[in-house]
MIVEX-87376 format. One record per residue (C-alpha): residue in one letter; x, y, z. Coordinates in steps of 0.001 Angstrom, whole numbers, plus 500000, padded with zeros to 6 digits. Example, Ala and Ser with C-alpha at 12.3 -4.5 7.8 and 13.67 -1.06 7.14 Angstrom:
! residues 2
{rec a, {512300, 495500, 507800}} {rec s, {513670, 498940, 507140}} 
This chain:
! residues 241
{rec x, {539215, 837302, 222890}} {rec x, {541696, 835259, 225361}} {rec x, {542529, 837472, 228148}} {rec x, {545130, 836300, 231354}} {rec x, {545993, 838036, 234400}} {rec x, {548599, 836355, 236308}} {rec x, {547852, 837682, 239969}} {rec x, {550005, 837071, 243918}} {rec x, {549926, 838787, 247017}} {rec x, {552988, 839409, 249147}} {rec x, {553175, 840330, 252952}} {rec x, {555878, 840876, 255064}} {rec x, {555302, 839154, 257791}} {rec x, {551934, 836891, 258100}} {rec x, {550481, 839789, 259129}} {rec x, {552252, 842606, 258513}} {rec x, {552029, 844840, 255842}} {rec x, {550817, 843396, 252300}} {rec x, {550913, 843883, 248687}} {rec x, {549464, 843025, 245939}} {rec x, {550480, 842464, 242097}} {rec x, {549107, 841453, 238830}} {rec x, {549815, 841679, 235072}} {rec x, {547122, 841798, 232245}} {rec x, {547453, 840571, 228964}} {rec x, {544787, 840666, 226445}} {rec x, {545501, 837631, 223517}} {rec x, {549509, 837838, 224984}} {rec x, {549782, 841383, 224674}} {rec x, {549664, 843325, 228262}} {rec x, {547477, 845876, 228748}} {rec x, {548239, 846784, 232698}} {rec x, {549676, 845414, 235616}} {rec x, {548448, 846385, 239046}} {rec x, {551020, 847040, 242444}} {rec x, {549357, 848504, 245918}} {rec x, {549985, 847409, 249046}} {rec x, {548877, 847528, 252253}} {rec x, {550523, 848504, 256179}} {rec x, {548840, 845159, 258142}} {rec x, {547101, 842098, 256482}} {rec x, {547654, 838896, 255760}} {rec x, {549073, 837084, 252749}} {rec x, {545579, 835295, 251800}} {rec x, {544047, 838574, 252105}} {rec x, {546497, 839573, 249740}} {rec x, {546008, 836646, 247336}} {rec x, {542093, 836904, 247106}} {rec x, {542561, 841013, 246675}} {rec x, {544725, 840751, 243959}} {rec x, {542667, 838032, 242187}} {rec x, {539252, 840625, 242649}} {rec x, {540872, 843457, 241659}} {rec x, {542593, 841782, 238168}} {rec x, {539241, 841353, 237117}} {rec x, {537613, 844189, 238256}} {rec x, {540677, 845966, 235914}} {rec x, {539692, 843627, 233306}} {rec x, {536433, 844425, 233194}} {rec x, {536736, 847961, 233130}} {rec x, {538366, 847212, 230100}} {rec x, {536021, 845410, 228548}} {rec x, {533538, 848378, 229436}} {rec x, {535799, 851063, 227237}} {rec x, {537179, 848982, 225075}} {rec x, {535653, 849088, 221244}} {rec x, {537227, 845825, 220434}} {rec x, {534943, 844636, 221674}} {rec x, {530788, 843212, 221136}} {rec x, {527979, 841560, 222007}} {rec x, {529247, 838761, 220054}} {rec x, {533394, 838162, 220836}} {rec x, {533663, 834760, 222800}} {rec x, {535704, 836369, 226133}} {rec x, {537309, 833889, 228327}} {rec x, {539678, 835024, 231507}} {rec x, {541920, 833265, 233552}} {rec x, {543448, 833773, 236244}} {rec x, {546662, 832269, 237119}} {rec x, {547529, 832521, 240642}} {rec x, {549931, 830557, 243031}} {rec x, {548118, 830061, 246036}} {rec x, {545576, 826721, 246320}} {rec x, {543216, 828824, 248665}} {rec x, {541707, 830783, 245990}} {rec x, {542561, 828445, 243141}} {rec x, {540786, 825955, 245082}} {rec x, {537943, 827927, 246458}} {rec x, {536802, 829387, 242997}} {rec x, {537188, 826322, 241304}} {rec x, {536334, 823394, 243647}} {rec x, {534360, 825025, 246381}} {rec x, {536141, 824880, 249326}} {rec x, {534901, 826048, 252243}} {rec x, {535617, 829924, 252912}} {rec x, {536528, 829928, 256592}} {rec x, {537426, 833823, 256681}} {rec x, {538192, 837030, 254559}} {rec x, {534435, 836662, 253272}} {rec x, {534537, 840450, 252811}} {rec x, {537002, 839856, 249763}} {rec x, {535682, 836297, 248742}} {rec x, {532285, 838850, 248604}} {rec x, {534240, 841500, 246301}} {rec x, {535972, 838612, 243820}} {rec x, {532658, 836810, 243637}} {rec x, {531140, 839420, 242312}} {rec x, {533781, 841181, 239323}} {rec x, {532887, 837083, 238315}} {rec x, {529841, 837845, 238211}} {rec x, {530150, 841093, 236027}} {rec x, {531949, 839360, 233656}} {rec x, {530316, 836611, 233524}} {rec x, {526812, 838545, 233695}} {rec x, {527317, 841636, 231502}} {rec x, {530078, 840368, 229423}} {rec x, {529113, 837014, 228874}} {rec x, {532775, 835788, 229594}} {rec x, {533815, 832109, 230733}} {rec x, {536394, 832790, 233508}} {rec x, {538700, 830722, 235276}} {rec x, {541300, 829824, 238155}} {rec x, {544381, 828382, 237474}} {rec x, {546639, 826953, 239918}} {rec x, {550782, 827702, 238817}} {rec x, {553625, 827002, 241057}} {rec x, {555189, 829346, 243624}} {rec x, {558476, 830800, 242670}} {rec x, {559570, 828526, 239943}} {rec x, {560682, 830878, 237050}} {rec x, {556868, 830793, 235421}} {rec x, {557653, 834327, 233797}} {rec x, {554709, 836996, 234410}} {rec x, {553674, 835404, 238165}} {rec x, {557434, 836112, 238809}} {rec x, {556148, 839667, 237554}} {rec x, {553236, 839202, 239473}} {rec x, {555394, 838524, 242404}} {rec x, {557545, 841613, 242739}} {rec x, {554532, 844082, 242066}} {rec x, {553002, 842659, 245093}} {rec x, {556770, 842668, 246726}} {rec x, {557300, 846337, 245528}} {rec x, {553486, 847287, 247079}} {rec x, {554029, 846216, 249798}} {rec x, {556966, 848602, 250628}} {rec x, {555940, 851428, 248273}} {rec x, {552020, 851605, 249589}} {rec x, {553240, 850886, 253162}} {rec x, {550515, 853485, 255247}} {rec x, {547086, 852014, 253481}} {rec x, {544958, 850554, 255999}} {rec x, {543252, 847265, 255638}} {rec x, {540165, 848352, 257646}} {rec x, {538396, 845213, 257252}} {rec x, {541363, 843067, 258483}} {rec x, {542195, 846412, 261034}} {rec x, {539152, 846352, 262855}} {rec x, {539206, 842390, 263040}} {rec x, {541682, 842638, 265372}} {rec x, {541353, 845589, 267353}} {rec x, {537550, 843626, 268247}} {rec x, {539806, 840507, 269038}} {rec x, {542770, 842685, 271466}} {rec x, {540814, 845312, 271889}} {rec x, {543872, 847593, 271343}} {rec x, {544588, 849488, 267635}} {rec x, {546231, 847034, 264896}} {rec x, {548923, 849669, 264096}} {rec x, {550752, 851763, 266992}} {rec x, {551664, 854699, 266249}} {rec x, {555116, 855166, 265688}} {rec x, {557608, 858139, 264806}} {rec x, {558684, 857043, 261385}} {rec x, {562634, 857448, 261623}} {rec x, {564783, 859363, 258529}} {rec x, {567977, 858281, 257024}} {rec x, {571139, 860457, 258365}} {rec x, {573640, 858614, 256860}} {rec x, {574432, 856351, 253821}} {rec x, {577749, 855123, 253238}} {rec x, {579537, 852980, 250190}} {rec x, {581622, 850268, 251572}} {rec x, {584614, 848131, 249735}} {rec x, {583352, 849803, 246064}} {rec x, {586247, 848347, 244517}} {rec x, {585504, 844554, 245988}} {rec x, {582649, 843083, 243626}} {rec x, {581740, 840674, 246036}} {rec x, {581909, 842815, 249387}} {rec x, {579976, 845797, 248117}} {rec x, {577595, 847275, 250205}} {rec x, {575528, 850232, 250954}} {rec x, {575012, 850686, 254913}} {rec x, {571811, 853153, 255764}} {rec x, {571711, 854400, 259230}} {rec x, {568274, 855709, 260772}} {rec x, {567852, 858202, 263181}} {rec x, {566676, 855382, 265592}} {rec x, {570433, 854178, 265629}} {rec x, {569066, 851328, 263067}} {rec x, {572062, 850372, 260675}} {rec x, {570076, 848908, 257256}} {rec x, {573659, 847000, 255197}} {rec x, {572410, 846549, 251412}} {rec x, {574372, 844542, 249209}} {rec x, {573549, 843772, 245287}} {rec x, {571407, 840914, 243806}} {rec x, {570293, 839749, 240724}} {rec x, {568780, 842517, 238895}} {rec x, {569344, 845122, 241768}} {rec x, {570041, 845383, 245711}} {rec x, {568371, 843873, 247828}} {rec x, {567986, 844858, 252422}} {rec x, {569703, 841750, 254150}} {rec x, {570379, 842934, 257410}} {rec x, {568885, 845368, 260327}} {rec x, {571025, 845545, 263885}} {rec x, {567857, 846064, 265329}} {rec x, {564212, 845018, 264770}} {rec x, {562043, 847226, 267206}} {rec x, {559849, 848430, 264277}} {rec x, {558213, 847556, 261059}} {rec x, {558991, 850915, 260386}} {rec x, {562496, 850564, 259504}} {rec x, {562088, 848036, 257384}} {rec x, {559827, 849897, 255503}} {rec x, {561897, 853201, 255633}} {rec x, {565356, 850655, 254417}} {rec x, {563277, 849319, 251371}} {rec x, {562478, 852404, 250268}} {rec x, {565754, 853116, 249670}} {rec x, {566629, 850217, 247815}} {rec x, {563797, 851332, 245409}} {rec x, {565643, 854681, 244338}} {rec x, {568788, 852666, 244704}} {rec x, {567456, 849773, 242262}} {rec x, {568577, 850882, 238460}} {rec x, {571892, 853115, 239523}} {rec x, {575136, 852341, 238695}} {rec x, {577248, 852160, 241895}} 
């Protein structure tokens, strides 16, 4: 039984809003996909967490799958564009930070190896180079960082608080959308949507390959501004305007 996990982590700013994404396949057929996000974290933490959560998902799937037996040979391959992740797990690079997540990843590997006798490998793939399922994992990670922005990464936020003496995330009143305007809708190359928020920010959104993307804000005094804009982009994608 060959199981592949294509994983990726994303961060809007580093540190910033983070997300994980993963596509999990058994014998080249998808059995699960992951997408989640946190309000303040780092890119490396998301890369490690994506791999850990993928392996935990695989262990859960094997536990409840009737195709698995003690005689089944299981090989699990994690594909990632993170050199830190792959080299640490494959070549023993020193773990200088994020020890909570390395421990979680180790435990996920150990469970697969001890309980299911699985062979677990990590393989580096080039980032943003068109590798099909890693592209999808990246999209899921970005989506997670945009859509699931309120969840705290407690370990990282505690580290920030201990260093600065202040909360890692200051409470900010979330702006709301007050106006949406479609501009130049008869001229495709100039077509755009302008979203006005209650804090005075105007977010300009234009078409891109496969949907829409945020291209500029008139001001950037709060991360939450970008989050609100992206929620609207998520709603807009897939609709013909």
